[in-house]
N, C-alpha and C positions, 0 to 999 in steps of 0.2 A: 503494500500500500504506500509506504513512504517513498520507495523508489519510483513508483508510478506518478506520485505527486510531483517529484522533481523533474522526471523525464517529460511528463505531460506539459509542464510549464515551459520547458525548453522547446518542445515541439510547437507550442503556441507562438512563442517568440520567433520561431523560424517559419511561421505561416504554414506548417504541415498540419492542417486542421483535421484531415481524415485520420491520420495516425494519432493525433492528439486526442481525438474522441475515444478511440479504442483504449489508449493508455489511461486517460483520466477516468474512464469507467472503472478502473481498478484501484484508483486512489482512495486511501482511507480518510483523508481530510484534504481540504483546499484552503489556502490562505486567501485573504481579501484581494490581493493583487491578481491572483489567478482568476478569481470570480469576476473581478472587474474586467479582465481581458476577455473572458468568455462573453460577458454581457456586451462589451463593445463589439465583438464579432457578430453577435446576434443582432444588435441594433443597426449595424451598417450592412448586414447580410453579405459578409465577405466570403461566404462559402456556399455550398449546395444546401438545398432545403433539408435534405436528410441529415447533414452535419449540424445544421442550425437546430433541428428538432432534437438531435442527440445532445447538443450542448444544453438545451433547455432541460432535458431529462437529467443531466448531470447536476445542474443547479437544484432541481427538485429533489434529487437523491440526497444532496448534502443538507438541504433544508430539513428533510425527514430525519437526518442524522443529528439534528439539533444545532446546526451551524447558524447562529443568529444573523450573520452577514448574508448567508444564502437566503434566509427568510426575508431580510430587508430587500434584497435584490428581486426576489419573487414578488414582493409587495409593489415595488416599482414597476416591474414588468406587467403585472395585472392592472395597475393603475393607469399605465400609459398604453397598454395593448401592444407591448413589444414581445414578439416571440410567442404570443398567445392572445386569445381574445381579451379585450378590455373587460374587466370585471371588478368593480369597486368593492364588492363584498369580499371577494377573495383577496384583494389588496389589504383590506381591513384585517382579515384572518392572519395573513402573513406578517403584517406590521405589528399586530398584537403578539404573535409568537416571538418575533424578534425582540420586542421591548421587554418581554418576560425573562430574557436571558442576558441582559446587559445592565450595567449600573452607571451611575454618575451622570455627567452631561450628555453622554451618548443616549442614555435611556430617556432623559428629558426631551431630547430632539425627537426620538421615536414616539414618545407619548403624545407630543404635539401633533405629529403626522397622523397618528392613530385617531386622535380626537377630531382632526379635520375630516378624515375619511368617514368617521362615524356620523358626522353631520350631513353627509351625502346619502346615507342609507335610510331606508324605511325601517319601521319597527320590526317588520317581518324579516327583513334581511339581517338585522342585528341579531335576532333570535336564532336564525339559521347559522350565522357566523359563530355565535357562541356555542352552538351544538357541535360544529366542526372543531372548534378549539378544544372543547372538552374531550372529544373523541381522540384528538391528537395527543392530549396529555395522558390519556389512559394507556397509550401504547408504550 
């Protein structure tokens, strides 16, 4: 996992996205810089649609592994509709998950974003989002 993390990062820097996807799927953790690089590739569609979808799945995988930065980037992706359909409720879910795992000024910033997103949701969407969050915490 650790070797895949470092090799995957090198492959991203060398623009070998197809191999990077295969290698990063084996990574045990991703650092913020690697996640940022993946998000940048997704935003500007620098590779094939298959690779872009695979990169999105890598970010999702690391969010499920409780990487707060991956949750933050998932929130941004859902909020902006980058790499997936725009979905304010799912953006709220991911920003809430991210804010639960960080402290200090970083948490304050995430809480502010979470509250802004909450203001855009209906009561029903908030209830659904809370159910998703509870289910994620049970895992």
